[in-house]
ROPA-233248 format. One line per 8 residues: number of its first residue (from 0); their letters; for each residue x negated, z, y of N, C-alpha, C, O. Coordinates in Angstrom, 1 decimal, decimal comma, m for minus. Example, Ala and Ser with C-alpha at 12.3 -4.5 7.8 and 13.67 -1.06 7.14 Angstrom:
0) as) m13,2 7,8 m5,7 m12,3 7,8 m4,5 m13,2 7,8 m3,3 m14,2 8,5 m3,3; m12,8 7,1 m2,2 m13,7 7,1 m1,1 m12,9 7,9 0,0 m13,4 8,0 1,1 $
This chain:
0) merilwda) m90,8 m249,5 m8,2 m90,7 m251,1 m7,3 m91,7 m250,8 m6,4 m91,9 m249,6 m6,0; m92,4 m251,8 m6,0 m93,6 m251,7 m4,9 m93,2 m252,0 m3,6 m92,8 m253,1 m3,5; m93,1 m251,3 m2,8 m93,4 m251,1 m1,3 m93,7 m253,1 m1,0 m94,2 m254,0 m1,7; m93,3 m253,2 0,2 m93,6 m254,5 0,9 m94,7 m254,0 2,0 m94,5 m253,2 2,8; m95,8 m255,0 1,7 m96,8 m254,0 2,8 m96,3 m255,5 3,8 m95,8 m256,6 3,6; m96,8 m254,8 4,6 m96,8 m255,7 6,5 m98,2 m256,1 6,6 m99,2 m255,6 6,7; m97,7 m257,7 6,3 m99,4 m258,1 7,1 m98,5 m259,6 8,2 m98,0 m260,6 7,9; m98,8 m259,0 9,7 m99,0 m259,5 10,5 m99,2 m261,0 10,5 m98,6 m261,8 11,1 $
8) kkfsvgyt) m100,5 m261,2 9,6 m101,3 m262,7 10,1 m100,2 m263,3 9,2 m99,9 m264,5 9,6; m99,4 m262,7 8,1 m98,6 m263,5 6,8 m97,4 m263,7 7,4 m97,0 m264,9 7,5; m96,4 m262,5 8,0 m95,5 m262,5 8,3 m95,0 m262,7 10,0 m93,8 m263,0 10,3; m96,0 m262,7 11,1 m95,6 m263,4 12,1 m94,6 m264,6 12,6 m94,4 m265,5 11,7; m94,1 m264,8 13,5 m93,3 m266,1 13,6 m93,1 m266,2 15,3 m92,2 m266,5 16,0; m94,4 m265,7 15,5 m94,8 m266,2 17,1 m94,2 m265,4 18,0 m94,9 m265,4 19,0; m93,0 m264,7 18,0 m92,3 m264,1 19,0 m92,3 m262,2 18,5 m92,2 m261,7 17,4; m92,3 m261,7 19,3 m92,4 m260,2 19,6 m91,6 m259,0 19,4 m91,9 m257,9 19,0 $
16) lmdaqhqq) m90,4 m259,6 19,9 m88,9 m259,2 19,2 m89,4 m259,3 18,0 m90,0 m258,4 17,5; m88,9 m260,7 17,5 m88,7 m261,0 16,4 m89,1 m259,9 15,2 m88,6 m259,2 14,4; m90,7 m260,4 15,7 m91,7 m259,8 14,6 m91,2 m258,3 14,3 m91,0 m257,8 13,2; m91,2 m257,8 15,6 m91,0 m256,5 15,5 m89,6 m255,7 14,5 m89,6 m254,7 13,8; m88,8 m256,7 15,0 m87,0 m256,3 14,4 m87,1 m256,4 12,8 m86,4 m255,8 12,0; m88,9 m257,8 12,2 m88,6 m258,1 11,0 m89,6 m256,7 10,5 m89,4 m256,3 9,4; m90,1 m256,1 11,0 m91,2 m255,1 10,6 m90,1 m254,1 10,4 m90,2 m253,4 9,3; m89,1 m253,7 11,3 m88,8 m252,5 11,1 m87,9 m252,6 9,9 m87,7 m251,8 9,0 $
24) ivemingl) m87,4 m253,8 10,0 m86,6 m253,9 8,6 m87,2 m253,9 7,0 m86,5 m253,5 6,0; m88,3 m254,3 6,9 m89,1 m254,1 6,0 m89,4 m252,3 5,6 m89,7 m251,8 4,5; m89,3 m251,9 7,1 m89,9 m250,4 7,3 m88,7 m249,7 6,5 m88,9 m248,9 5,6; m87,5 m250,2 7,1 m86,2 m249,9 5,9 m86,3 m250,1 5,0 m85,8 m249,1 4,4; m86,6 m250,9 4,3 m86,5 m251,5 2,9 m87,4 m250,6 2,0 m87,1 m250,1 0,9; m88,7 m250,5 2,6 m89,9 m249,8 2,1 m89,0 m248,1 1,6 m89,1 m247,5 0,5; m88,2 m247,9 2,9 m87,4 m246,3 3,0 m86,2 m246,6 2,0 m85,8 m245,5 1,6; m85,7 m247,1 1,6 m85,3 m247,6 0,2 m85,8 m247,4 m1,0 m85,2 m246,5 m1,7 $
32) idlsetef) m86,9 m248,2 m1,5 m87,9 m247,7 m2,3 m88,4 m246,8 m2,7 m88,7 m246,4 m3,8; m88,5 m246,1 m1,1 m89,0 m244,5 m1,8 m87,8 m243,8 m1,9 m88,1 m242,7 m2,3; m86,9 m243,9 m1,7 m85,9 m243,4 m1,8 m84,9 m243,6 m3,5 m84,0 m242,8 m3,9; m85,4 m244,6 m4,1 m85,3 m244,9 m5,0 m85,8 m243,9 m5,9 m84,9 m243,6 m6,7; m86,8 m243,4 m6,0 m87,8 m243,3 m6,6 m87,8 m241,6 m6,6 m88,8 m241,0 m7,1; m86,6 m240,8 m6,1 m85,8 m239,7 m5,9 m84,5 m239,2 m6,7 m83,9 m239,9 m7,6; m84,4 m238,1 m6,4 m83,3 m238,0 m7,0 m82,5 m237,7 m6,0 m82,3 m236,6 m5,5; m81,7 m239,2 m5,5 m80,8 m239,4 m4,1 m79,5 m239,5 m4,5 m79,0 m240,0 m5,5 $
40) tvqealha) m78,7 m238,6 m3,3 m77,2 m239,0 m3,4 m76,8 m239,6 m3,1 m77,5 m240,1 m2,2; m75,3 m240,6 m3,5 m74,9 m241,3 m3,0 m74,9 m241,3 m1,3 m75,3 m242,2 m0,7; m74,5 m240,5 m0,9 m74,2 m240,5 0,4 m75,9 m240,9 0,9 m76,0 m241,8 1,7; m77,0 m240,2 0,4 m78,0 m241,0 1,0 m78,1 m242,3 1,0 m78,5 m242,9 2,0; m77,8 m243,2 m0,3 m77,9 m244,4 m0,2 m76,9 m245,1 0,7 m77,4 m246,1 1,3; m75,7 m244,8 0,9 m75,2 m245,4 1,7 m75,6 m245,8 2,8 m75,8 m246,9 3,3; m75,7 m244,1 3,3 m76,2 m244,4 4,7 m77,6 m245,3 4,6 m77,6 m246,0 5,7; m78,2 m245,4 4,3 m79,5 m246,4 4,1 m79,2 m247,4 4,0 m80,0 m248,3 4,5 $
48) yvkisqlv) m78,2 m247,8 3,5 m77,2 m249,1 3,7 m77,0 m249,5 4,9 m77,3 m250,6 5,3; m76,3 m248,6 5,4 m75,9 m248,6 6,4 m76,4 m249,0 8,0 m76,1 m249,8 8,9; m77,8 m247,9 7,7 m78,5 m248,4 8,9 m79,2 m249,9 8,9 m79,3 m250,8 9,7; m79,5 m249,7 7,6 m79,7 m251,7 7,4 m79,4 m252,4 7,7 m80,2 m253,2 8,0; m77,8 m252,8 7,8 m77,1 m253,4 8,1 m76,7 m253,6 9,5 m76,4 m254,6 10,2; m76,8 m252,5 9,7 m76,4 m252,5 11,0 m78,3 m253,2 12,2 m78,3 m254,2 12,9; m79,1 m252,7 11,9 m80,1 m253,1 12,4 m80,3 m255,0 11,8 m80,6 m255,8 12,6; m80,0 m255,5 10,5 m79,7 m256,3 10,4 m78,4 m257,8 11,1 m78,6 m259,0 11,2 $
56) vkhfgaee) m77,5 m256,9 11,6 m76,6 m257,9 12,5 m77,2 m257,7 13,6 m77,0 m258,7 14,3; m78,0 m256,7 14,3 m78,3 m256,7 15,5 m79,9 m257,9 16,0 m80,1 m258,6 17,0; m80,6 m257,7 15,0 m81,6 m258,9 14,4 m81,1 m260,3 14,3 m81,9 m261,1 14,9; m80,1 m260,8 13,8 m79,5 m261,8 13,8 m79,4 m262,6 14,6 m79,8 m263,7 14,9; m78,3 m261,4 15,4 m77,5 m262,0 17,0 m78,6 m262,4 17,6 m78,5 m263,6 18,1; m79,8 m261,9 17,8 m81,1 m262,0 18,9 m81,8 m263,1 18,5 m82,1 m264,1 19,2; m81,9 m263,0 17,4 m82,3 m264,1 16,7 m81,5 m265,9 17,1 m82,1 m266,9 17,7; m80,3 m265,9 16,5 m79,8 m266,9 17,0 m79,4 m266,8 18,3 m79,3 m267,9 18,7 $
64) ailrlegt) m79,1 m266,1 19,1 m79,4 m266,4 20,6 m80,6 m267,0 20,8 m80,4 m268,1 21,3; m81,8 m266,7 20,6 m82,5 m267,5 20,7 m82,6 m268,7 20,5 m83,1 m269,3 21,4; m82,2 m269,4 19,2 m83,1 m270,2 18,8 m81,6 m271,4 19,8 m81,8 m272,5 20,2; m80,9 m270,9 19,8 m80,1 m271,5 20,4 m79,9 m271,6 21,7 m78,8 m271,9 22,1; m81,1 m271,2 22,5 m81,8 m271,1 23,9 m82,6 m272,6 23,9 m82,8 m273,5 24,7; m82,9 m272,2 22,4 m83,9 m273,0 22,8 m84,2 m274,7 22,2 m85,0 m275,6 22,3; m82,6 m274,2 21,6 m81,8 m275,8 21,0 m82,6 m276,2 19,6 m83,3 m277,2 19,7; m82,6 m275,9 19,0 m83,3 m276,1 17,8 m82,4 m276,7 17,4 m81,3 m276,5 18,0 $
72) dfleehtk) m82,5 m277,7 16,3 m82,1 m278,7 15,5 m81,5 m278,0 14,0 m80,6 m278,5 13,4; m82,3 m276,8 13,5 m81,6 m276,4 12,2 m80,8 m274,8 12,6 m80,8 m273,7 12,1; m80,3 m275,2 13,6 m79,4 m273,7 14,0 m78,2 m273,5 13,3 m77,7 m272,4 13,1; m77,8 m274,4 12,9 m76,6 m274,1 12,0 m76,7 m273,7 10,9 m76,3 m272,6 10,7; m77,5 m274,5 9,8 m78,2 m274,0 8,9 m78,9 m272,7 8,5 m78,9 m272,1 7,5; m79,6 m272,5 9,8 m79,9 m270,7 10,0 m79,1 m269,9 10,2 m79,3 m268,7 10,0; m78,3 m270,0 10,5 m77,0 m269,5 11,0 m75,9 m269,1 9,5 m75,5 m268,0 9,1; m75,8 m270,3 8,9 m75,0 m270,2 8,0 m75,9 m269,2 7,0 m75,3 m268,3 6,4 $
80) shdlfsdq) m77,8 m269,4 6,7 m78,2 m268,1 5,5 m78,0 m266,9 6,4 m77,7 m266,0 5,7; m78,1 m266,6 7,9 m77,6 m265,5 8,1 m76,6 m264,8 7,5 m76,7 m263,7 6,9; m75,1 m265,7 7,5 m73,7 m265,5 7,4 m73,8 m265,3 5,9 m73,1 m264,3 5,6; m74,5 m266,0 4,8 m74,1 m265,8 3,4 m74,9 m264,2 3,2 m74,3 m263,2 2,8; m76,4 m264,3 3,5 m76,5 m262,9 3,5 m75,9 m261,5 3,9 m75,8 m260,5 3,2; m75,5 m261,9 5,3 m74,4 m260,7 5,5 m73,3 m260,2 4,7 m73,1 m259,0 4,3; m72,4 m261,5 4,3 m71,7 m261,3 3,3 m72,1 m260,4 1,9 m71,4 m259,5 1,6; m73,2 m260,9 1,2 m74,1 m260,3 0,5 m74,1 m258,7 0,5 m73,8 m257,9 m0,4 $
88) ladrlahc) m74,6 m258,4 1,9 m75,2 m257,4 2,0 m73,8 m256,3 2,2 m73,8 m255,1 2,0; m72,8 m257,0 2,8 m71,5 m256,0 2,8 m71,0 m255,7 1,7 m70,4 m254,7 1,5; m71,3 m256,6 0,8 m70,2 m256,9 m0,6 m71,3 m255,6 m1,5 m71,0 m254,4 m1,6; m72,1 m256,0 m1,8 m73,2 m254,4 m2,0 m72,7 m253,1 m1,1 m72,5 m252,0 m1,6; m72,5 m253,3 0,4 m72,4 m251,7 1,2 m71,0 m250,9 0,5 m70,9 m249,7 0,5; m69,8 m252,2 0,1 m69,0 m251,9 m0,2 m68,5 m251,6 m1,6 m67,3 m251,7 m1,8; m69,4 m251,3 m2,6 m69,7 m251,3 m4,1 m70,7 m250,4 m3,9 m71,2 m249,9 m4,9; m71,1 m250,0 m2,8 m73,1 m248,9 m3,0 m71,7 m247,6 m3,9 m70,5 m247,3 m3,6 $
96) nglgleds) m72,4 m247,0 m5,0 m72,2 m246,1 m5,6 m73,8 m245,2 m6,4 m74,0 m244,3 m7,2; m74,6 m246,2 m5,6 m75,4 m245,4 m5,7 m76,6 m246,2 m7,5 m77,8 m246,3 m7,9; m75,3 m246,5 m7,9 m75,5 m247,3 m9,0 m76,1 m248,5 m8,9 m75,4 m249,1 m8,0; m77,0 m249,3 m9,2 m77,9 m250,4 m9,5 m78,4 m250,4 m7,7 m77,9 m251,2 m6,9; m79,1 m249,5 m7,4 m79,8 m249,0 m6,1 m81,0 m250,3 m6,2 m81,0 m251,2 m5,4; m82,0 m250,1 m7,5 m82,8 m250,7 m7,4 m82,4 m252,6 m7,8 m83,2 m253,5 m7,3; m81,5 m252,9 m8,5 m81,2 m254,3 m8,0 m80,8 m254,2 m6,4 m81,3 m255,0 m5,7; m80,0 m253,4 m5,9 m79,9 m253,6 m4,5 m81,2 m254,0 m3,6 m81,3 m254,9 m2,8 $
104) ikflanww) m81,9 m253,1 m3,9 m83,5 m253,1 m2,9 m84,1 m254,5 m3,8 m84,9 m255,1 m3,0; m83,9 m255,0 m4,8 m84,9 m256,2 m5,2 m84,1 m257,4 m4,8 m84,7 m258,5 m4,8; m82,8 m257,3 m4,4 m81,9 m258,3 m3,7 m82,5 m258,2 m2,0 m82,7 m259,1 m1,2; m82,5 m257,3 m1,7 m82,8 m256,8 0,3 m84,4 m257,5 0,1 m84,6 m258,7 0,4; m85,1 m257,0 m0,4 m86,2 m256,8 m0,6 m87,0 m258,8 m0,4 m87,5 m259,4 0,5; m86,7 m259,1 m1,8 m87,0 m260,9 m2,1 m86,2 m261,8 m0,8 m86,7 m262,8 m0,3; m85,4 m261,3 m0,6 m84,4 m262,1 0,6 m85,1 m262,0 1,8 m85,5 m263,1 2,2; m85,4 m261,0 2,5 m86,0 m261,0 3,5 m87,3 m261,4 3,5 m87,8 m262,2 4,3 $
112) vahilned) m88,0 m261,0 2,2 m89,9 m261,7 2,3 m89,4 m263,4 2,3 m90,1 m264,2 3,0; m88,6 m263,9 1,6 m88,2 m265,1 1,7 m87,5 m265,9 3,1 m87,4 m267,1 3,3; m87,0 m264,9 3,8 m86,6 m265,4 4,7 m87,6 m265,5 6,0 m87,4 m266,5 6,7; m88,2 m265,0 6,2 m89,2 m264,9 7,0 m89,8 m265,9 6,8 m89,9 m266,8 7,7; m90,9 m265,8 5,0 m92,1 m267,0 5,2 m91,3 m268,4 5,4 m91,8 m269,3 6,1; m89,7 m268,7 4,3 m89,4 m269,7 4,3 m89,1 m270,2 5,5 m90,0 m270,9 6,1; m87,9 m269,9 6,2 m86,8 m270,0 7,4 m87,3 m269,7 8,4 m87,6 m270,6 9,2; m87,7 m268,3 8,8 m87,9 m268,2 10,3 m89,1 m268,8 10,5 m89,5 m268,8 11,7 $
120) mkykplft) m89,8 m269,3 9,7 m91,1 m269,6 9,9 m91,2 m271,5 10,8 m92,2 m272,2 11,2; m89,7 m271,7 10,7 m89,7 m272,6 11,4 m89,5 m272,7 12,7 m89,7 m273,7 13,3; m89,3 m272,1 12,9 m88,9 m271,7 14,6 m90,7 m271,1 15,2 m90,8 m270,7 16,3; m91,6 m271,1 14,4 m92,8 m270,5 14,9 m93,6 m271,4 16,4 m94,1 m271,0 17,4; m93,3 m272,9 15,6 m94,3 m273,4 16,5 m93,2 m273,2 17,6 m93,8 m273,8 18,5; m92,2 m272,9 18,1 m92,1 m272,9 19,7 m92,2 m271,8 20,2 m91,4 m271,6 21,1; m93,0 m270,6 20,0 m93,2 m270,3 20,1 m94,8 m269,4 20,4 m95,0 m268,6 19,5; m95,7 m269,5 21,4 m96,6 m268,8 21,3 m96,7 m267,3 21,7 m97,9 m266,8 21,5 $
128) di) m96,2 m266,9 22,0 m95,5 m265,6 22,3 m94,9 m265,1 23,5 m95,6 m265,0 24,5; m93,5 m264,7 23,7 m93,1 m264,3 24,6 m92,8 m262,8 24,8 m92,3 m262,4 25,8 $
């Protein structure tokens, strides 16, 4: 599986903290891609999933707080998207046995890139950079 190439021009939402967190999560997904190309243990896969899950929870909380402060009209929809992803990620984590790692990585990579480019770009006009 190909790594996600971070392109600031393509992925930047105009808010430094969000961009940094997005990039960090992409780097962690890339770490999972690297791991999947080795003889990994179930513990290594589980550890990587837990780390990503923790950062995602932190990121979603920060992003939703910022959008709430801005009074955006799409906060509820955005939060539902986060909740659905969090549920799916938790389900994958609960069933993590090292098998199906490639499928889970594809899910993470595809969802994350699509979310940034389609959902998070909706708030880009709100910020020139804070």
